[in-house]
Structure formats: C-alpha cells, structure tokens
Steps between C-alpha positions, in 0.01 A plus 500: 500500500480782566289706256504831680662817364743536796654314786296709746182388332614137499596485869162379632494224243860399579413483873211270415716295271761457772233380737361253252848369429576465868173307553612270217834445667687698234717807513504807277860423412388192307213680323558711194390855492458680162382857512416708200667836446320743273663725238315793666669832428820336361695602801804278559536608860141388571582162342825463696311576823226251417760231408696558826182499716372186349829325525518591870150350531621173350400531137656219291384619159336809357292598202496833319173637364494747205133471427295813544808717451382660174728301273366452152744247351673183621828673444408766759422226760837330418685826545335552840594145604851551387527823703359323804743205455795743513380616840400158631823319395743754655 
C-alpha cells in the first residue's frame, strides 16, 4: 500500500485505510506504509519531493521502480537504483 503513482492519487485510499484501521481499534502510526516511487524522468528533485511528501504522510518504507523506463540491461537498472539511493539517503 499504496500502489498509486503519486500521493495525491493515493489520498482517497489512505483516508479509507485510516477509517478501517480506526474501526479495528488501530492507529496509522502502528501500521506500515510503503509507497512506490517510479524512476520517471530521472529527476532527483521529483524524487526528493515524493520522498518528503510520503514521509510527511507517515511512510515507513519505500520502493523504487525502474520497470518501464526503457532500460535494456540489468546494469542500467542498477545504475538508476544507485542514483536514486544517493538522493534518498541524503
């Protein structure tokens, strides 16, 4: 959760999740949230914004997706992940 392309797209699902958790007597703070950030246009500023926004929303983990980015070799995917890691681990 969630599997949307952006936090804005995920908001309705997050509201629903929060309601279900509340009904179950749980809080969002004790429920992990792992968004997926896409490689997209390879723009580090876009990644930084997404990371910051998701952290503010309570994300506890994140995934990075390089599929569909036009890479032809595993090495190209690895380079993209390494570039993202430099941004994410600042």
